[in-house]
C-alpha positions as semicolon CSV with decimal commas, in nm:
position;residue;x (nm);y (nm);z (nm)
1;M;0,000;-0,002;0,002
2;S;0,143;0,340;-0,099
3;R;0,165;0,637;0,129
4;F;-0,108;0,801;-0,076
5;H;-0,352;0,519;0,011
6;T;-0,246;0,518;0,375
7;T;-0,296;0,896;0,401
8;T;-0,631;0,880;0,226
9;I;-0,763;0,604;0,452
10;F;-0,643;0,786;0,762
11;L;-0,817;1,102;0,642
12;V;-1,144;0,919;0,585
13;L;-1,125;0,755;0,928
14;T;-1,069;1,095;1,082
15;V;-1,324;1,293;0,880
16;V;-1,620;1,055;0,926
17;P;-1,626;1,065;1,311
18;A;-1,546;1,440;1,310
19;G;-1,837;1,501;1,072
20;F;-2,080;1,305;1,285
21;C;-1,966;1,399;1,634
22;L;-1,865;1,767;1,624
23;A;-2,114;2,049;1,628
24;N;-2,114;2,359;1,408
25;P;-1,904;2,569;1,361
26;L;-1,631;2,343;1,508
27;R;-1,723;2,065;1,264
28;W;-1,668;2,274;0,952
29;L;-1,354;2,431;1,089
30;T;-1,207;2,083;1,163
31;L;-1,313;1,944;0,824
32;G;-1,166;2,246;0,647
33;I;-0,833;2,211;0,825
34;L;-0,817;1,839;0,747
35;L;-0,895;1,904;0,381
36;V;-0,631;2,172;0,352
37;V;-0,372;1,948;0,517
38;Y;-0,459;1,664;0,285
39;L;-0,435;1,885;-0,027
40;V;-0,097;2,021;0,085
41;I;0,032;1,665;0,140
42;F;-0,114;1,561;-0,196
43;A;0,058;1,849;-0,378
44;L;0,393;1,784;-0,206
45;G;0,371;1,415;-0,286
46;M;0,299;1,492;-0,651
47;C;0,593;1,735;-0,684
48;I;0,862;1,581;-0,460
49;L;0,965;1,244;-0,602
50;R;1,172;1,129;-0,304
51;L;0,872;1,137;-0,074
52;N;0,759;0,813;-0,237
53;F;0,398;0,927;-0,194
54;F;0,239;0,774;-0,502
55;V;0,515;0,543;-0,620
56;K;0,846;0,420;-0,474
57;A;1,143;0,585;-0,635
58;T;1,515;0,520;-0,606
59;C;1,666;0,866;-0,557
60;R;1,986;0,767;-0,392
61;A;2,189;0,447;-0,349
62;E;2,294;0,300;-0,013
63;P;2,561;0,536;0,130
64;N;2,822;0,267;0,186
65;A;3,097;0,391;-0,045
66;K;3,196;0,713;-0,224
67;H;3,028;0,629;-0,551
68;V;2,796;0,857;-0,749
69;A;2,622;0,839;-1,082
70;L;2,559;1,088;-1,362
71;T;2,226;1,093;-1,539
72;F;2,108;1,305;-1,834
73;D;1,746;1,386;-1,926
74;D;1,554;1,520;-2,223
75;G;1,785;1,417;-2,509
76;P;1,907;1,321;-2,748
77;D;2,036;1,635;-2,921
78;P;2,217;1,578;-3,257
79;V;2,504;1,812;-3,154
80;I;2,505;1,842;-2,774
81;T;2,468;1,473;-2,698
82;L;2,753;1,374;-2,929
83;E;2,986;1,625;-2,762
84;L;2,884;1,494;-2,425
85;L;2,952;1,136;-2,525
86;K;3,308;1,236;-2,618
87;V;3,367;1,377;-2,270
88;L;3,228;1,066;-2,103
89;E;3,433;0,837;-2,320
90;R;3,751;1,035;-2,246
91;H;3,692;1,003;-1,871
92;E;3,580;0,638;-1,908
93;I;3,251;0,704;-1,738
94;K;2,927;0,513;-1,783
95;A;2,629;0,741;-1,734
96;A;2,254;0,695;-1,769
97;F;2,039;0,872;-2,029
98;F;1,661;0,923;-2,013
99;P;1,570;1,036;-2,361
100;I;1,227;1,157;-2,471
101;G;1,067;0,890;-2,686
102;A;0,955;1,114;-2,974
103;I;1,305;1,267;-3,002
104;A;1,465;0,924;-2,983
105;E;1,261;0,822;-3,288
106;E;1,399;1,125;-3,475
107;H;1,764;1,045;-3,389
108;P;1,797;0,666;-3,365
109;E;2,168;0,678;-3,455
110;I;2,244;0,874;-3,139
111;I;2,045;0,632;-2,919
112;K;2,234;0,349;-3,079
113;Q;2,571;0,520;-3,008
114;I;2,474;0,578;-2,643
115;D;2,393;0,211;-2,606
116;Q;2,707;0,096;-2,787
117;Q;2,927;0,300;-2,551
118;G;2,776;0,116;-2,258
119;H;2,554;0,383;-2,110
120;V;2,218;0,289;-1,960
121;I;1,908;0,410;-2,142
122;G;1,587;0,464;-1,949
123;N;1,226;0,575;-2,025
124;H;1,140;0,941;-1,989
125;S;0,793;0,929;-2,152
126;Y;0,714;0,981;-2,519
127;R;0,635;1,351;-2,534
128;H;0,748;1,503;-2,202
129;A;0,450;1,740;-2,204
130;W;0,342;1,938;-1,892
131;W;0,003;1,765;-1,897
132;N;0,153;1,412;-1,883
133;N;0,084;1,405;-1,511
134;F;-0,290;1,440;-1,576
135;L;-0,308;1,133;-1,792
136;V;-0,479;0,825;-1,644
137;G;-0,544;0,465;-1,739
138;R;-0,470;0,357;-2,096
139;S;-0,363;0,707;-2,200
140;L;-0,081;0,700;-1,943
141;E;0,013;0,345;-2,034
142;R;0,026;0,434;-2,397
143;E;0,249;0,733;-2,336
144;I;0,499;0,520;-2,147
145;G;0,464;0,222;-2,378
146;M;0,534;0,428;-2,690
147;A;0,864;0,542;-2,535
148;Q;0,947;0,182;-2,453
149;S;0,877;0,080;-2,815
150;A;1,092;0,365;-2,950
151;I;1,396;0,258;-2,745
152;K;1,346;-0,113;-2,809
153;A;1,322;-0,053;-3,187
154;V;1,673;0,094;-3,188
155;T;1,861;-0,096;-2,919
156;G;1,666;-0,421;-2,900
157;K;1,646;-0,366;-2,524
158;V;1,347;-0,297;-2,303
159;P;1,418;-0,035;-2,031
160;A;1,341;-0,117;-1,668
161;F;1,409;0,240;-1,540
162;Y;1,156;0,520;-1,566
163;R;1,200;0,885;-1,478
164;P;0,872;1,088;-1,480
165;P;0,884;1,419;-1,668
166;V;0,968;1,708;-1,432
167;G;0,963;1,446;-1,152
168;L;0,582;1,471;-1,119
169;T;0,377;1,170;-1,014
170;N;0,008;1,093;-0,970
171;P;-0,209;0,816;-0,815
172;H;-0,232;0,632;-1,150
173;L;0,139;0,612;-1,226
174;Q;0,216;0,304;-1,010
175;G;-0,034;0,085;-1,194
176;A;0,089;0,196;-1,537
177;L;0,450;0,131;-1,447
178;R;0,369;-0,211;-1,306
179;K;0,210;-0,311;-1,633
180;C;0,513;-0,185;-1,829
181;G;0,763;-0,353;-1,592
182;L;0,927;-0,023;-1,491
183;S;1,063;0,113;-1,167
184;V;1,122;0,481;-1,091
185;V;1,473;0,622;-1,068
186;G;1,495;0,980;-0,945
187;W;1,781;1,188;-0,813
188;D;1,903;1,359;-0,497
189;V;2,122;1,624;-0,663
190;R;1,945;1,864;-0,901
191;P;2,148;2,177;-0,989
192;F;1,898;2,313;-1,250
193;D;2,177;2,312;-1,505
194;T;1,973;2,455;-1,791
195;R;1,916;2,785;-1,611
196;A;2,260;2,862;-1,463
197;S;2,624;2,912;-1,564
198;A;2,865;2,621;-1,573
199;E;3,040;2,747;-1,261
200;A;2,715;2,779;-1,068
201;V;2,605;2,431;-1,167
202;I;2,941;2,280;-1,058
203;N;2,924;2,458;-0,722
204;R;2,569;2,340;-0,660
205;V;2,658;1,980;-0,733
206;L;2,962;1,982;-0,513
207;K;2,768;2,129;-0,223
208;K;2,495;1,866;-0,240
209;I;2,688;1,554;-0,344
210;R;2,726;1,267;-0,098
211;D;2,781;0,890;-0,096
212;G;2,541;0,721;-0,334
213;S;2,417;1,041;-0,497
214;I;2,234;1,033;-0,830
215;I;2,303;1,362;-1,017
216;L;2,043;1,501;-1,255
217;L;2,173;1,692;-1,560
218;H;2,041;1,753;-1,913
219;D;2,197;1,688;-2,254
220;G;2,030;1,998;-2,389
221;G;1,927;2,351;-2,294
222;R;2,270;2,508;-2,350
223;D;2,549;2,537;-2,605
224;A;2,724;2,211;-2,695
225;T;3,071;2,348;-2,616
226;D;2,953;2,495;-2,288
227;L;2,793;2,164;-2,182
228;A;3,105;1,967;-2,279
229;H;3,316;2,209;-2,068
230;L;3,066;2,181;-1,779
231;A;3,073;1,800;-1,785
232;D;3,453;1,785;-1,813
233;Q;3,508;2,024;-1,521
234;L;3,235;1,862;-1,305
235;V;3,380;1,513;-1,351
236;T;3,728;1,642;-1,269
237;E;3,605;1,814;-0,949
238;I;3,405;1,514;-0,836
239;K;3,701;1,284;-0,879
240;A;3,923;1,532;-0,693
241;R;3,699;1,495;-0,390
242;G;3,755;1,120;-0,381
243;Y;3,432;1,007;-0,546
244;T;3,406;0,733;-0,806
245;L;3,161;0,786;-1,094
246;S;2,980;0,453;-1,137
247;G;2,711;0,326;-1,367
248;L;2,352;0,347;-1,242
249;E;2,318;-0,033;-1,234
250;E;2,640;-0,073;-1,033
251;L;2,545;0,210;-0,793
252;T;2,185;0,100;-0,723
253;G;2,217;-0,277;-0,767
254;L;1,911;-0,271;-0,997
255;T;1,893;-0,416;-1,349
256;A;1,853;-0,156;-1,618
257;Y;1,674;-0,368;-1,874
258;Q;1,395;-0,620;-1,872
259;S;1,428;-0,964;-2,024
260;L;1,336;-0,948;-2,392
261;C;0,961;-0,992;-2,429
262;E;0,694;-0,849;-2,641
263;V;0,608;-0,485;-2,567
264;S;0,242;-0,428;-2,632
265;D;0,185;-0,194;-2,917
266;P;0,004;0,131;-2,841
267;V;-0,366;0,101;-2,890
268;P;-0,614;0,377;-2,963
269;S;-0,754;0,551;-2,659
270;A;-1,070;0,401;-2,503
271;Y;-1,235;0,737;-2,562
272;I;-1,158;0,724;-2,938
273;Q;-1,267;0,363;-2,971
274;A;-1,595;0,425;-2,790
275;W;-1,670;0,732;-2,998
276;Q;-1,605;0,547;-3,324
277;E;-1,817;0,250;-3,223
278;S;-2,101;0,480;-3,110
279;R;-2,150;0,589;-3,474
280;A;-2,306;0,252;-3,561
281;G;-2,648;0,344;-3,425
282;G;-2,683;0,680;-3,597
283;P;-2,682;1,028;-3,444
284;Q;-2,986;0,972;-3,216
285;G;-2,871;0,864;-2,872
286;R;-2,511;0,858;-2,971
287;L;-2,391;1,028;-2,656
288;C;-2,558;0,763;-2,438
289;R;-2,400;0,485;-2,648
290;F;-2,060;0,653;-2,622
291;F;-2,069;0,659;-2,238
292;A;-2,205;0,303;-2,231
293;L;-1,926;0,176;-2,451
294;L;-1,673;0,368;-2,249
295;L;-1,801;0,212;-1,926
296;A;-1,808;-0,131;-2,088
297;S;-1,441;-0,101;-2,182
298;T;-1,331;-0,062;-1,817
299;A;-1,212;-0,373;-1,633
300;Y;-1,458;-0,307;-1,352
301;V;-1,775;-0,307;-1,570
302;K;-1,637;-0,570;-1,804
303;K;-1,605;-0,808;-1,510
304;A;-1,961;-0,728;-1,398
305;I;-2,097;-0,803;-1,746
306;E;-1,898;-1,127;-1,782
307;K;-2,007;-1,258;-1,443
308;Q;-2,366;-1,126;-1,483
309;T;-2,350;-0,956;-1,141
310;N;-2,692;-0,962;-0,970
311;L;-2,845;-0,895;-0,630
312;E;-2,896;-1,258;-0,527
313;T;-2,651;-1,205;-0,239
314;F;-2,903;-0,985;-0,060
315;K;-3,150;-1,275;-0,042
316;T;-2,922;-1,457;0,205
317;R;-2,894;-1,359;0,568
318;P;-2,590;-1,131;0,643
319;S;-2,310;-1,274;0,850
320;P;-2,328;-1,244;1,231
321;R;-2,005;-1,035;1,215
322;F;-2,173;-0,782;0,986
323;L;-2,488;-0,760;1,200
324;T;-2,287;-0,718;1,512
325;G;-2,083;-0,445;1,356
326;V;-2,394;-0,255;1,240
327;G;-2,545;-0,294;1,582
328;L;-2,235;-0,147;1,749
329;V;-2,224;0,147;1,508
330;L;-2,588;0,229;1,574
331;S;-2,542;0,194;1,948
332;S;-2,236;0,424;1,934
333;F;-2,464;0,714;1,831
334;V;-2,681;0,652;2,142
335;L;-2,373;0,657;2,365
336;G;-2,245;0,982;2,216
337;W;-2,412;1,325;2,247
338;P;-2,740;1,189;2,388
339;M;-2,558;1,051;2,696
340;V;-2,370;1,376;2,737
341;G;-2,701;1,561;2,749
342;L;-2,852;1,298;2,979
343;F;-2,570;1,318;3,236
344;T;-2,578;1,694;3,221
345;I;-2,950;1,694;3,309
346;L;-2,891;1,435;3,587
347;A;-2,605;1,636;3,732
348;A;-2,827;1,944;3,745
349;Y;-3,127;1,749;3,886
350;F;-2,937;1,568;4,161
351;K;-2,698;1,864;4,211
352;A;-2,402;1,626;4,168
353;P;-2,131;1,788;3,947
354;V;-1,938;1,460;3,946
355;L;-2,196;1,321;3,705
356;L;-2,076;1,574;3,447
357;L;-1,759;1,363;3,404
358;A;-1,968;1,065;3,292
359;G;-2,078;1,253;2,976
360;P;-1,732;1,296;2,820
361;A;-1,641;0,943;2,928
362;S;-1,944;0,804;2,752
363;Y;-1,872;1,020;2,446
364;G;-1,511;0,888;2,426
365;F;-1,635;0,529;2,477
366;S;-1,885;0,573;2,189
367;H;-1,592;0,644;1,955
368;L;-1,426;0,318;2,048
369;I;-1,756;0,135;1,995
370;W;-1,799;0,304;1,656
371;M;-1,446;0,211;1,544
372;F;-1,488;-0,150;1,650
373;G;-1,825;-0,170;1,480
374;M;-1,682;-0,032;1,158
375;Y;-1,402;-0,282;1,180
376;L;-1,651;-0,572;1,207
377;A;-1,894;-0,447;0,943
378;G;-1,646;-0,276;0,712
379;R;-1,548;-0,566;0,486
380;D;-1,903;-0,682;0,421
381;S;-2,024;-0,328;0,377
382;I;-1,771;-0,266;0,103
383;K;-1,870;-0,598;-0,053
384;Y;-2,241;-0,506;-0,057
385;I;-2,171;-0,156;-0,194
386;D;-1,947;-0,308;-0,462
387;I;-2,220;-0,558;-0,566
388;V;-2,484;-0,284;-0,595
389;F;-2,247;-0,060;-0,787
390;R;-2,141;-0,333;-1,030
391;W;-2,506;-0,438;-1,082
392;G;-2,619;-0,081;-1,139
393;L;-2,346;-0,007;-1,396
394;R;-2,407;-0,335;-1,574
395;K;-2,779;-0,257;-1,606
396;V;-2,710;0,093;-1,734
397;V;-2,459;-0,030;-1,997
398;E;-2,679;-0,322;-2,112
399;R;-2,988;-0,103;-2,137
400;A;-2,804;0,160;-2,346
401;L;-2,650;-0,096;-2,579
402;N;-2,973;-0,296;-2,611
403;Q;-3,153;0,021;-2,722
404;K;-2,881;0,055;-2,985
405;S;-2,944;-0,300;-3,105
406;R;-3,321;-0,241;-3,130
407;S;-3,273;0,077;-3,329
408;L;-3,046;-0,108;-3,577
409;R;-3,312;-0,382;-3,619
410;R;-3,581;-0,124;-3,696
411;Q;-3,359;0,022;-3,963
């Protein structure tokens, strides 16, 4: 379970009792604070790769020796990359390159040279667009898969390392990477080399470098001669401080390439396929058919249709565990604020202030009862909700598509 899922579950378990138990305006103030905190954590997790919020990333190797690695993003460039390769060859250094898939297709000879010189080649997406991080599902898989195919077509190797554009991640990335057999490799030294002078970049790297560091640079964004000078001076200074420049595989202990297997070819987006298929029934009701086909293409609804999900489960008696859990949840509401009010009245009636303490005690005890009841009933509750949801979506899809079939028969 990722930190994103853990944080989300914790938020839900905090928000639900707060929403039920607190009174206005304290309720809305608490919920607002929790929402703001969650959004801040979400934004930080999306932007800071080493937090491992959505997906686990290797941003630094184990600090057991003075070894570091050079990595270069956003290439290849027909002039700059070639000059950089000369510097690396002269220093006998094996670096890692994360080229953009579309550019790799334009300059396959440079990708081939990078590979032949023994450098690692990773996946850096196909287009490196700012909106890549808003892609989900098959669109995201296609973006990553097309870059895989571009590199495999030239080198015959399937990358196992992925570096997200700009280092941004989202909740859908982990699933897409798992399907493509990729793991994320980040960095812990980022000197922003495309925006600063060579001297400034070198100083920034030397200040941040440490055992096991992965250094992020770019084979682009500046003059070829300037970049070659920067790389030459940086390597010299790093070596002067007693560090050894190692390959990314050697540094991290991870394998840079997958075993040769078929990489699935990019397929048209589910949106495009659904829109094209919705034409078959004519213009009338096309929008409904489009959404029905789009739903039917998802694994969730497809499984419901294949298994003919129905509501037969509700004809059987719920488990004792579920009934006990529901009973405890309902009783927790009786033990909450009502008991606080009751003991307040009793304390006033009997003139016994000590009874006031029983109210907060009962209120706290009601929370424990509620949590235990949710624990008992939670699994079955999710199962029942899932069944109803699958059944409802299946009925909606089948009804929309059956209407399409009837209209075709009338024609």
